[in-house]
N, C-alpha and C positions, 0 to 999 in steps of 0.2 A: 375277445381274447387278445386283440391288438391293444386295447386299452389297458388290460392287466399287464401286459408285457412292457408298455411305456411307463406304467406306474413304477413298475420294479426298476426299470432302467433309470428313472428319475432319482430314485433313492440312492442308486449305486454310483451314478456318473457326477462328475462336477457339473455345475450350473450351465455353463457354456454348452458342453456335450449333451446334457439333458434336453436343453432347448432345442438343439439340432435334431435330437431323437423325434421330436413332435412334428418334424416336417414330413410330408408324404414321401414314402419310399425309403425312409432313413433308418427303419428299424434293423435291418441287417448291418448298416454302418455302426450303428449304436452298439449292437450287440458285439461287433468286432472290437469296439472300444472298451467294453467290459472286459472281454478276454485279455487285452493288451494291458488293462489296469490291475489285473490280478497280481497281488504281491508275491514274491518268491516264498514268503512264509505260509502261503496257502498249500504249498507242496511239501511232501516230505523230503528230508535231506538224503535219506537212503532207506533201502528195504532189503529184506532177506528172502532168498529164493531157494527153492529145492531144485536140484539138477539131477540128471540122470545118472546112476551109478555106473561107472566104467567097468568094462570086462577086463581082467587082468592076467598077465602071463609072467610067471616067474616073480611076482610081486607080492609081498605079504600084505600091504596095504596100499590104497590108491588114492586119488584126489578126493576131496571132501564132497559130500552129496548136498550141502548147503553152502551158499555163499552171499556176501554183501555186495550190493551194486548202489553206488551213490547216484543221485539225480544227474550230477554233472558227467559222470561216466556214461550213464544210459543215454543222455542227449549227444554225447560225442559218438558212441557207438551206432546210435540210430542214424545221424547226420552222415557219418562215413560210409555206412552200408547203403544209405540211399544214394550217395553220390557215385558210388561203384555201380549200383544197379543201373541208375540212369545214364551214366558214362557208357556202359555196355549195350543199352538199348539205343543210344544215339550212334554208337559203332555200328550197330546193326543196320540202322537206317542209311548211314553214310555209305555202307558197303552195298546196299541194294541200289544206291543211287550211282554206284561205281566210281565214287570217290576214293573209297578204300579198296586197294586191290590186293591180290596175293592171299597168303594164309591169314587167318583171323580166328582166333578161338577165344569165345566170350566166357565170362565167369558168372554171369547171373545165376542166382540159386546157391551159390557157394560162398556168398559174402561173410558168413559167420566164421568161416575158416580163417581167412587173412586177417579180419578185424580182430578176432579172439586171440590168434597167434601173436600178432603185434603188441596187443594190450598187456602181454605177459612177459615180454622181453624188454631188453635195453636197446636203444639206438645203437650202441656200440657192439651189440651182437650181430651175427651175419645170417644171410638167408640166400638160398639158392632154390630155383624152382625149374619146372619145365615150360612149355610154351603157352599155358593159359595163364597170363602173366600180368593182365592189366591191374587186376585188384592189388596184387602184392606190390606192383610198381608204386601205386598211389599210397598205399599205407607205408612204405618205405621213404616217402617224402617227395615223390616227384608230383607236379601239379597235373590238374586234369588237361589244361592247355598243352602241356608238353607230351602228354600220352596221346591225345587226339592228333596233335600235329605230327607225332611220329606215325601213327596210323596212316596218315594222309601223305607222308613223305615230304614234309616241309622242313625247312632249315631250322625252325624254332622247336623241333621235336626233341625228345630227350636224348636220342641218338644222332641228332642233326638230320633226321630224315633217312638215315642210311641202314637203320635196323628193322624198323616195321613192326609188325605185331609180336613176333617172338623174341626180339632182341632189345630189351629195355633194361637199363642199368641205373643204379644210384650208389651212394656212399654205403658200402657194407651190403650191398645187394648185387649179386652176380648173374642176374637174369633168370629168365629168358633163355632156355636151351632147346634148339629144335630137334636133336637127336634124342630119341626115346630112351630114357634112363641114363643117359650119358653125364647128367649133373650130379648123379649120386656119388660116383667116385670124387668129382671135383669138390663136392660139400665136405667129404671126409678129409680132403686135403686142406680145406680151410680150417677144418676142426683141428688137424694136426698142427698147422701153424699157430693157432690160438694156444695150444698147449706147449709147442716148442718154445714160444716167446714168453710163456709164463703169464698169459694174460687171462683174467677172469672173465672170459668170453666163450660163447657157445655158437654152433652153427646149425640152424634149422635147414634141413635137406629134404626137399619135397619131390615127390613123384606120384604118378596115378596108378590105379589098380591095373591099367593096361601095360605099364611098365614093370610092375611087381614080379614077373616071371623072368625078368632079365638076369642073365648069369652074372653080369658086372655088379649087380646089386649084392648078390650073396657073396661074391668076392669082397666087396666093400664091408660088408657086416663082419666078415672074418677078420679082416685087418683092424677095423674100428674096435673090436672086442679085444683083440690081442694088445692093442696099444691104448686101450682105454681112452678113446678120443671123446671130447666133449660135444657129441653130436646127437641131435634129435632127428632120427629118420621118420619122416611123416607121409604116410600114404593117404593122399585124398582119394577115397574110394566113392566115386560118383555112380557106381554100379554098371557103367558100360566103358570099355576100352574101345574107343571109336564106335562101331557099330555092334560090338560083341559083349553080350552080358557077362557079369563075372561068373556065373554059374557055368556057362559054356567055355570059359577061357581057362578056369583054374580048378585044379582038383581040390584045393583047400581055399575057401575064401576067408579064412581067418588071418587076414594080412598082419595083424598085429602079433601073431604067433611066428611069423616067417623068419624072425631072427633067430629062432631056435634058442641058442644059449645067451641072447640078449633080451632082457625084460621089455614087456610091451604092454600096451593098453589100447582099448578101443572106445572111441569117444563119439557122442553125438555131435556130429559136425554141423548140424543146423541150429544148434544152440550156441550163441556167442558166448554165454557164461561157461558152459560146459567146456567149450574149447579153451577158454581163458584159464580156468582151473587146472584143466589137465596139463596145459603148457607150462604153467607155474610149477607144478609137481615135477613134470619132466625137466625142466630147467635146472631145478634145484637138484635133481638126480645127477645131472651132468656136471654142474658146477662143484659138487662135493667129491669129484673124483671117482665116481663110481663106473664111468665109462658110458657108452652111448645107450639109447632108449629107442624103442620103435612105437610109433603112435599112428594109429588107424583113425581118421576121420570119416565117418559114415556121412556122406553129403549127397547132393543131387545137382545136375546142370539143367537148366530149362532149355538152352539152345541145344542144337546138334553138336557133335564133335568139333566141327568147324562150320564156317559160313556155307561151305558146299555141301553140308550135310543137313537135310531138312529136319532129322531127328525123330521121324515118326514112322519110319520103314522097319524098325526093330523095337519099338514100343509104341503104345497106343497114346492118343491124345488124352484119353481118360486117366491114364497113369500119371501123366504130367500135371493134369489139373488136379488130381487127388493129393499130390505132393504139395502143390501150390496152396491148397485150401487147409491142409492139415499140418504141414511142417515148415512153411515159408519162414526163413529166420528173421526177416524184418517185421513181418506181422506178429511173430512170437515175442519178439523185443518190445514192440508197440503195445500189445495187449498187457504184457507184465508192467510196463510203466503206468499205463493208463489204470489199471486195475489196482495198483499199489500207490496211487497218487504221488508219482514222481513227475508226471507231466499230464497235460490235458490234450484231448484230441485235437483242439483248435491250435494249440502250441505246435504239435507235431505237424499239422497242416501246414503252418507258417514255414516250418523247415523245408517240407516238401516243395513249397512255391520258391523259397530261395534256392534250393538245389537245382530245380529246373532251369532258373535263370542262369545260375553258375554254369551248368552244363551247355546251355544255348551260347553263351558268351565264348566258352572255350571252342566251341564247334565253329563259330564265326571266325575265330582266329585261325583254327585249323584248316578251313577251307579258303582264307585270303592270304595267309603267310607265304611267301614265295618259296619254290622249291630250292635245294642247295645247288650251287653252281657245279660245273663239271670239275673245277679244280679240286672241289671237296673230295673227290674220289681217291686221292692219293693220301689224304691225312689220316691221322689216328692208327697208323700201322704200328709204331712203337711209341712208348710214352716218355722215355728219357733219352732219346738219340737226337742228334743235331739235324736240322733239316736235310733232306737228300732228294735226288730225282727219282721219280717214278714214271715208267713207261706208260703212256695213255692208251687209248684203244687202238692206236696204229703206231708204227715205228717213228713216225716224225713228230708226234705228240709227247710232250714230257710236262709232268706236274711235280711241284716241289711238295714233298711230304713234310708236314709239321705234326707234332704230338697232339 
């Protein structure tokens, strides 16, 4: 068998590499060279995929049930979702080592939501979400180094170590909000600004199924509909609000219908392509002046509500494992790409290795970067004010606040 493999490798490899393949123990390295030498022409440039039909509310037609994904798009989605998954697993590890403290809500399992949403909007569009925020922070342009350093409270963090897990920001990204549901009226305010200034921009306003029963959300729906705001209200339904299942918390679990007078759609939130197409549809709806739309993403979180929640007192390990085995968003994308000749298993494994190294390097930075100085406490109170004095922890200490 080894001779047959070596003969095949000799025909495929350049002379120097073929000679190396005949050395003892070199078959695996030679096989790697074969993979690396595959020409891009060996892969398809794009492929067509069926996606689950969305449930609709007050809509005559919805997003398409087939879509095209290019090889380049597939590789980008795969790498981005793997980075988010590995980043969250690293955060879990650092938290258990007591390097990360305080609140920490992880996003693993829900990667298709943030990646699919971001792939369907423009960088000039706006996004605001709740406190399960790390994935969105990354897709909005913040680096893994800055995210992990923020989690560890270091000066190199995206909020200079002062925000922590729940308060991360970037251009056109408004966090990261710790009060349940409070970001929804803020998102409508951002959408009002888009309309007021006549910009062809929209705001994606996200909340969870646990926040969906909040009165302020229904008040916001009312104003957004009256003023026809370009706002996509997105309920990330991961089936549990903290430790309470949706069936025990809500008289109606059809969250996409909660807008009543606002159109809505329910989407497979574990499929990055379904999320992408639904978001394109919803964005076109908003940009055309039709007003807001509600989108429910049916998804699942693998970790507990936060790091203080083991996640198995209100659901079984078997339930979690079943979702992992049947609906994992990364596995689903990987199988689609391999089965449609958009990528090879070996190529995706190389991406996995690259991602792990990237995360390890970022974690090294996040654990060695210095903490912010005490003087930093007084900064960033106002953005456009001249420097002014701020009282410190006692009446004799003064800090100068700068924007």
